[in-house]
ROTI-63392 format. One line per field, with one value per residue: x, y, z of N, C-alpha, C in turn; residue number from 1; residue in one letter. Coordinates in steps of 0.05 Angstrom, whole numbers, always signed. Each point is the difference from the previous one (the first is absolute). Layout:
REM ROTI-63392
nu <- (X  ...)
nv <- (Y  ...)
nw <- (Z  ...)
cau <- (X  ...)
cav <- (Y  ...)
caw <- (Z  ...)
cu <- (X  ...)
cv <- (Y  ...)
cw <- (Z  ...)
pos <- (NUM  ...)
code <- (A  ...)
END
This chain:
REM ROTI-63392
nu <- (+2155  +23  +6  +23  +1  +14  +1  +3  +26  +9  -1  -21  +11  -19  +13  -16  +4  +25  +2  -16  +13  +23  -8  -11  +22  +14  -16  +2  +25  +8  -16  +0  +22  +8  -23  +13  -21  -10  +27  -5  -21  +14  +21  -15  -12  +24  +14  -19  -3  -19  -10  -14  +22  +12  -22  +6  +2  -21  +20  -16  -13  +15  -21  +8  +7  +20  -14  -9  +17  +8  +1  +17  -5  -21  -3  -2  +14  +12  +24  +1  +15  -21  -7  +17  -8  -23  +16  +7  -26  -1  -14  +23  +13  -19  -17  +15  +6  -25  -9  +15  -8  -25  +1  +12  -17  -20  +1  +20  -13  -22  +11  +10  -26  -3  +17  +14  +4  +2  +15  +10  +2  +10  +15  +5  +5  +13  +12  +2  +8  +15  +8  +3  +11  +12  +8  +4  +9  +5  -11  -20  +21  -6  +7  +19  +11  +15  +25  +23  -22  -13  +19  +0  -27  +4  +17  -19  -18  +17  +4  -27  -1  +17  -8  -16  +24  +7  +16  -23  +16  -19  -12  -7  -22  -3  -15  +5  -4  +26  +3  +21  -5  +8  -9  -7  +11  -4  +8  +20  +8  -5  +10  +19  +3  +0  +16  +12  -1  +6  +19  +4  -2  +14  +21  +0  -3  -7  -4  -9  -5  -4  +16  -17  -17  +11  -1  -25  -8  +14  -8  -24  +2  +10  -19  -18  +9  +6  -12  -17  +6  +1  +25  -1  +19  -15  -22  +14  +11  -24  -9  +23  -12  +18  -9  +1  -26  +10  +0  +25  -6  -2  -25  +8  +10)
nv <- (+2840  -11  +13  +6  +26  +14  +26  -17  +5  -20  +12  -9  -22  -6  -4  +19  +14  -7  +8  +20  +4  -4  +14  +18  -1  +1  +18  +12  -5  +9  +22  +14  -14  +25  +1  -21  -13  -4  +2  +6  -17  -18  +8  +2  -23  -10  +12  -5  +26  -11  +21  -18  -13  +21  +4  -27  +6  -16  -17  +10  -18  +3  +12  -17  +8  -11  +15  -9  +18  -20  +22  +14  -22  -2  +7  +26  +21  +23  -12  +21  -19  -10  +24  -8  -24  +12  +19  -22  -2  -19  +6  +7  -13  +6  -7  -21  -9  +6  -9  -21  -1  +8  -17  -16  +5  +2  -23  -6  +16  -12  -24  +8  +8  -24  -16  -21  +10  +24  -11  -17  +20  +15  -20  -7  +25  +4  -23  +6  +25  -10  -20  +18  +14  -22  -7  +26  -4  -23  +6  -6  +10  -23  +19  -19  +18  -3  +4  +6  -2  +0  -15  -15  +1  -4  -18  -7  +2  -12  -18  +2  -1  -20  -16  +20  +11  -18  -7  -12  -20  -2  -23  +9  -13  +2  -20  -3  +26  -5  +19  +16  +9  +26  +0  +25  -4  +26  +0  -18  +10  +25  -8  -13  +22  +13  -19  +3  +26  -1  -17  +16  +20  -11  -12  +20  -4  -24  +13  -24  +3  +23  +5  +12  -3  -24  -2  +10  -16  -20  +6  +4  -23  -10  +13  -8  -25  +3  +24  -17  -15  +19  -5  +26  -10  -22  +15  +18  -21  -11  +24  -4  -24  -9  +10  +14  -1  -19  +19  -6  -22  -12  +4  -4  -25)
nw <- (+1810  -6  +22  -11  +1  +17  -7  +20  -1  +15  +25  +14  +10  -17  +23  +9  -22  -1  +25  -6  -22  +14  +20  -16  -15  +23  +9  -24  +0  +23  +4  -22  +1  -4  +14  +10  -8  +24  -2  -25  -3  +12  -13  -22  +6  +6  -19  -18  -6  +14  -13  -13  +0  -8  -14  +0  -26  -7  -3  -19  -15  -21  -10  -18  -25  +13  +17  +23  +9  +14  +14  +14  +14  +16  +25  -1  +7  +1  +1  +15  +11  -12  +10  +19  +8  -6  +11  +13  -5  -18  -22  -10  -19  -18  +19  +7  -25  -7  +24  -1  -25  +5  +20  -17  -20  +17  +12  -17  -17  +7  +1  -23  +0  +12  -12  +7  +25  -8  -18  +18  +17  -19  -8  +25  +8  -23  +3  +26  -5  -20  +16  +19  -19  -9  +24  +6  -24  +11  +23  -16  -14  -13  -18  +1  +15  -21  +6  -12  -15  +23  +12  -22  +1  +26  -7  -18  +19  +16  -20  -4  +27  +3  -20  -1  -4  +17  -20  -7  -5  -18  +1  -24  +8  -26  +10  -27  +5  +1  +17  +1  +24  -1  +25  +6  +24  +2  -25  +2  +23  -9  -24  +14  +15  -23  -9  +24  -3  -25  +7  +21  -18  -19  +10  +18  +26  -8  -22  -8  +26  -12  +21  -17  +20  +3  -26  -1  +20  -11  -25  +10  +13  -22  -14  +18  +2  -25  +4  +13  -21  -17  -4  +8  +16  +4  +2  +14  +13  +2  +6  +12  -2  -19  -22  +23  -2  -16  -20  -6  +13  -23  -5  -25  -2)
cau <- (+28  +14  +27  +22  +22  -3  +26  +1  +19  -2  +25  +3  -7  -28  -2  -27  -16  +8  -9  -29  -4  +9  -18  -26  +3  +4  -27  -15  +10  +2  -25  -23  +5  +3  -26  -12  -22  -18  +14  -7  -26  +2  +15  -17  -22  +10  +14  -11  -19  -28  -17  -23  +9  +9  -23  -20  -19  +6  +15  -17  +8  -5  -12  +14  -13  +4  -12  +11  +27  +4  +26  +7  -24  +2  -11  +22  +7  +29  +17  +9  +28  +1  +4  +29  +9  -10  +18  +22  -11  -9  -19  +11  +27  +0  -6  +25  +21  -8  +4  +28  +14  -6  +14  +28  +4  -5  +6  +27  +3  -14  +18  +23  -7  -9  +15  -13  -19  -24  -12  -16  -23  -17  -12  -20  -23  -15  -14  -22  -20  -13  -18  -23  -17  -15  -17  -23  -16  -20  +6  -12  +11  +13  +24  +25  +17  +29  +18  +15  -7  -5  +25  +14  -14  +9  +27  -3  -9  +23  +18  -10  +5  +29  +15  -21  +10  +19  -10  -5  -1  -20  -9  -28  -13  -25  -8  +24  +22  +15  +22  +10  -7  +13  -18  +5  -13  -27  -19  -6  -12  -26  -16  -7  -20  -26  -11  -11  -25  -19  -6  -17  -26  -14  -1  -6  +22  +20  -9  +19  +21  +19  -9  +5  -1  +26  +21  -4  +6  +28  +12  -5  +16  +28  +2  -3  +20  +28  +16  +5  +20  +25  +21  +9  +27  +0  -14  +17  +22  -12  -7  +25  +10  -4  -23  -25  -17  +6  -24  +10  -5  -26  -20  +1  +25)
cav <- (+5  -16  +12  -18  +14  +29  +14  +10  -16  +1  +5  -22  -26  -4  -25  -7  -6  -27  -18  -4  -16  -27  -11  -5  -23  -25  -7  -11  -27  -19  -2  -2  -22  +9  +1  -27  -6  +18  +19  +27  +7  -1  +23  +24  -1  +2  +25  +22  +17  -5  +20  -12  -14  +20  +14  -18  -9  -27  -1  -17  -6  +22  -8  +8  -11  -29  -12  +9  -6  +2  +11  -8  -2  +9  +26  +17  +4  +1  -5  +26  -2  -8  +24  +2  -24  -1  +16  -17  -23  +6  -19  -13  +8  +27  +18  +4  +11  +27  +17  +1  +15  +28  +6  +4  +23  +25  -2  +5  +29  +9  -7  +18  +27  -1  -20  -27  -5  +16  -12  -23  +11  +12  -22  -14  +18  +5  -25  -2  +21  -8  -22  +10  +14  -21  -14  +17  +6  -22  -15  -26  -16  -25  -4  +6  +21  -7  +13  +24  +22  +24  +11  +9  +24  +22  +7  +14  +27  +14  +6  +23  +24  +5  -1  +2  +4  -21  -15  -28  -14  -21  -14  +7  -20  +9  -22  -14  +19  +3  +19  +11  +28  +12  +21  +9  -17  +9  -7  -28  -9  +11  -16  -25  +6  +5  -26  -13  +14  -9  -28  -1  +11  -16  -29  -6  +4  -21  -13  -19  -7  +22  +17  +27  +19  -3  +14  +29  +7  -1  +23  +25  -1  +7  +29  +15  -7  -1  +21  -7  -22  +6  +14  +21  -3  -22  +9  +19  -15  -14  +19  +10  -20  +7  -9  +7  +21  +6  +4  +2  -24  +0  -16  -26  -5)
caw <- (+1  +20  +3  +3  +14  +2  +0  +28  +15  +29  +15  +18  -9  +10  +14  +9  -24  -8  +22  -2  -24  +6  +20  -12  -18  +16  +10  -23  -8  +23  +15  -18  -18  -28  -13  -2  +19  +15  +17  -8  +11  +29  +9  -4  +19  +27  +6  -16  +14  -10  +13  +14  +24  +20  +11  +12  -19  -10  -26  -16  -27  -19  -25  -24  -23  +0  +24  +26  +7  +29  +9  +27  +17  +27  +8  +8  +28  +3  -23  -11  -9  -28  -16  -4  -14  -28  -17  -9  -15  -27  -11  -24  -8  -12  +22  +15  -16  -6  +24  +8  -21  +5  +25  -6  -17  +14  +28  +7  +3  +24  +22  -1  +11  +28  +15  +1  +21  -7  -24  +9  +15  -21  -16  +16  +6  -25  -6  +19  -7  -25  +6  +15  -19  -15  +19  +8  -23  -2  +24  -1  -22  +8  -16  +14  -10  +3  -19  +8  -19  +14  +9  -24  -9  +17  -9  -25  +7  +11  -22  -14  +16  +2  -25  -21  -27  -8  -23  +4  -26  +1  -24  -5  -17  -12  -17  -10  -3  +25  -3  +25  +5  +23  +11  +28  +19  +8  -21  +1  +25  +2  -19  +13  +21  -14  -8  +24  +5  -20  +6  +24  -6  -21  +6  +28  +19  -3  -25  -11  +20  +3  +22  -9  +22  +14  -17  +3  +28  +3  -15  +16  +25  -7  -5  +25  +21  -8  +12  +28  +2  -13  +14  -18  -9  -19  -24  -14  -13  -23  -22  -13  -18  -28  -15  +13  -10  -27  -17  -28  -15  -14  +14  -12  -13)
cu <- (+13  +29  +22  +25  -7  +28  +4  +19  -3  +27  +5  -7  -28  -4  -28  -19  +6  -10  -30  -6  +7  -19  -27  +1  +4  -27  -17  +8  -2  -26  -24  +4  +4  -25  -13  -22  +7  +13  -6  -26  +1  +15  -16  -22  +10  +11  -7  -20  -27  -18  -24  +8  +9  -23  -23  -22  +6  +13  -14  +11  -7  -12  +15  -15  +3  -12  +12  +28  +4  +28  +5  -24  +4  -12  +23  +4  +30  +15  +9  +30  +2  +3  +30  +10  -8  +18  +21  -10  -8  -17  +10  +27  +0  -6  +26  +20  -6  +5  +30  +16  -4  +14  +30  +5  -2  +8  +28  +6  -15  +16  +24  -6  -7  +17  -15  -21  -26  -14  -18  -25  -20  -15  -22  -24  -17  -16  -25  -22  -14  -20  -25  -19  -17  -21  -24  -17  -22  +5  -11  +11  +13  +27  +26  +16  +29  +16  +13  -8  -5  +25  +17  -12  +9  +28  -2  -11  +22  +19  -9  +7  +30  +14  -19  +10  +20  -13  -3  -4  -18  -4  -30  -11  -27  -9  +24  +24  +14  +23  +10  -6  +14  -17  +10  -16  -29  -20  -8  -15  -27  -19  -8  -21  -28  -13  -12  -27  -22  -9  -19  -28  -16  -3  -7  +25  +22  -7  +22  +22  +21  -11  +6  +0  +26  +22  -2  +7  +30  +14  -4  +16  +30  +4  +0  +23  +29  +17  +6  +22  +27  +20  +12  +28  +2  -13  +17  +23  -11  -5  +25  +11  -5  -25  -27  -14  +7  -25  +8  -7  -27  -20  -1  +26  +0)
cv <- (-17  +11  -21  +14  +30  +12  +13  -18  +4  +6  -24  -26  -7  -27  -9  -5  -29  -20  -6  -17  -29  -14  -7  -24  -26  -9  -13  -29  -20  -4  -4  -21  +9  +0  -27  -4  -26  +22  +29  +9  +1  +25  +26  +1  +5  +28  +23  +16  -3  +19  -13  -14  +20  +14  -18  -9  -29  +1  -20  -4  +25  -11  +11  -11  -30  -14  +10  -9  +4  +10  -9  +1  +12  +27  +16  +2  -1  -3  +26  -1  -7  +25  +4  -24  -1  +15  -18  -25  +9  -23  -14  +11  +28  +22  +7  +15  +30  +19  +3  +16  +30  +9  +6  +26  +26  -1  +7  +30  +12  -8  +18  +27  -2  -19  -26  -3  +16  -12  -24  +9  +12  -22  -15  +17  +5  -25  -3  +20  -7  -23  +10  +16  -19  -13  +16  +8  -22  -19  -28  -18  -26  -5  +6  +21  -8  +16  +25  +24  +26  +14  +10  +25  +25  +9  +15  +29  +17  +9  +25  +26  +7  +4  +3  +1  -21  -17  -29  -13  -24  -14  +6  -20  +11  -21  -16  +18  +3  +19  +8  +30  +10  +24  +10  -17  +9  -7  -29  -8  +12  -13  -26  +4  +5  -26  -14  +14  -9  -29  -2  +10  -17  -29  -7  +2  -20  -17  -19  -8  +22  +19  +29  +20  -2  +14  +30  +9  +0  +24  +26  +0  +7  +29  +15  -5  +5  +22  -5  -20  +7  +13  +21  -4  -22  +8  +19  -14  -15  +18  +12  -20  +9  -12  +6  +23  +8  +3  -1  -25  +0  -18  -28  -4  -29)
cw <- (+23  +2  +3  +12  +2  +1  +27  +16  +30  +12  +19  -13  +11  +14  +7  -24  -9  +21  -1  -24  +6  +20  -12  -20  +14  +12  -21  -6  +24  +14  -19  -22  -29  -16  -3  +21  +15  +16  -7  +14  +31  +10  -3  +21  +29  +6  -19  +16  -12  +14  +16  +26  +21  +14  +9  -19  -8  -27  -17  -28  -18  -25  -24  -24  -3  +23  +25  +5  +30  +6  +28  +18  +28  +5  +13  +30  +3  -26  -13  -8  -29  -18  -6  -17  -29  -19  -12  -15  -28  -11  -25  -7  -11  +21  +15  -16  -6  +24  +6  -21  +4  +26  -6  -16  +17  +30  +8  +4  +24  +25  +1  +14  +29  +16  +4  +21  -5  -24  +7  +14  -20  -16  +15  +6  -24  -8  +17  -8  -26  +4  +14  -19  -15  +18  +8  -24  -4  +23  +0  -22  +11  -15  +17  -14  +4  -21  +11  -17  +15  +9  -24  -12  +16  -9  -26  +6  +12  -21  -16  +14  -1  -27  -24  -29  -9  -22  +8  -27  +2  -27  -3  -20  -9  -20  -7  -2  +27  -5  +28  +1  +25  +8  +27  +19  +6  -22  +2  +25  +5  -19  +13  +22  -12  -9  +24  +7  -19  +6  +23  -6  -20  +8  +28  +17  -3  -25  -10  +19  +4  +21  -6  +23  +16  -15  +4  +28  +5  -13  +16  +25  -6  -5  +26  +20  -8  +13  +29  +4  -13  +19  -19  -11  -21  -26  -16  -15  -24  -23  -13  -20  -29  -12  +13  -15  -29  -16  -29  -16  -13  +16  -12  -13  -11)
pos <- (1  2  3  4  5  6  7  8  9  10  11  12  13  14  15  16  17  18  19  20  21  22  23  24  25  26  27  28  29  30  31  32  33  34  35  36  37  38  39  40  41  42  43  44  45  46  47  48  49  50  51  52  53  54  55  56  57  58  59  60  61  62  63  64  65  66  67  68  69  70  71  72  73  74  75  76  77  78  79  80  81  82  83  84  85  86  87  88  89  90  91  92  93  94  95  96  97  98  99  100  101  102  103  104  105  106  107  108  109  110  111  112  113  114  115  116  117  118  119  120  121  122  123  124  125  126  127  128  129  130  131  132  133  134  135  136  137  138  139  140  141  142  143  144  145  146  147  148  149  150  151  152  153  154  155  156  157  158  159  160  161  162  163  164  165  166  167  168  169  170  171  172  173  174  175  176  177  178  179  180  181  182  183  184  185  186  187  188  189  190  191  192  193  194  195  196  197  198  199  200  201  202  203  204  205  206  207  208  209  210  211  212  213  214  215  216  217  218  219  220  221  222  223  224  225  226  227  228  229  230  231  232  233  234  235  236  237  238  239  240  241  242  243  244  245  246  247  248  249  250  251  252  253)
code <- (M  F  P  Y  K  D  D  N  P  T  V  L  T  P  F  M  T  V  G  I  I  A  A  T  S  A  I  W  I  L  Y  Q  G  G  G  A  E  P  R  L  S  Q  S  V  C  D  L  G  A  I  P  A  R  L  F  G  Y  P  V  Q  A  I  L  T  P  R  G  P  V  T  V  C  G  G  V  G  G  G  A  W  H  T  I  V  S  S  V  F  L  H  G  G  W  F  H  L  I  G  N  M  W  F  L  W  I  F  G  N  N  I  E  D  A  M  G  P  R  R  F  V  A  F  Y  L  L  A  G  V  L  A  A  L  A  Q  I  F  S  D  R  S  S  P  L  P  L  V  G  A  S  G  A  V  S  A  I  M  G  A  Y  V  V  L  Y  P  K  V  R  V  H  S  I  L  V  L  G  F  F  I  T  R  I  S  L  P  A  Y  V  M  L  L  Y  W  A  A  L  Q  M  V  G  S  L  V  G  G  Q  S  A  G  G  V  A  F  V  A  H  L  G  G  F  A  A  G  V  V  M  I  K  L  F  T  K  P  D  L  L  A  A  A  R  R  Q  P  L  M  F  T  T  S  Q  P  W  R  Y)
END
């Protein structure tokens, strides 16, 4: 399922949500070269979070069905700032667009409930906690960890807590069959979390380049932290908006 809108209007203008999207996109284009080599690889190696490097393990080549693939070289020691910088880097256009799209769909309402400054703090802290969850799950991994997925996962976890019954409209793809579906947020987002759990158990902690543990860690962080960051007056104003918590719409249309 790919969400394209929710029935959850905002009270405040989501300046920080837009700002994070703009800053992340600018970093992708200006610093990472829009995915062009060698700037993409250099940026990921320089500012991506590499568990092996952080804990002093040698960063060695990885054996794949096509032969050994050399990732970022060197031995660790320091570079813990990359846990923050990695949140603003991405590995490809679809990686970037997917994260920023989910950030826009769900992030504007989370910012609405906590205000811009708290939202930035929440986003950064969640991104760090998600990255740490992935890093500590495999401290000797030579694979660079990049992407806003952990921080965005936290926003999705926060959304489940604050707006569980808001309808989320999504595109559902079943092979060649494509349709639209409308579900309560808790159904869609808990289904997404379950997929991450299955992926981590079946495919491994970072199967196919997907950091499942970071996704789960971020989602859990959002569920736990959201009540600490929300402002009661802002949340009350947001919940007074029309179309909130509707249940009359059909699940499919």
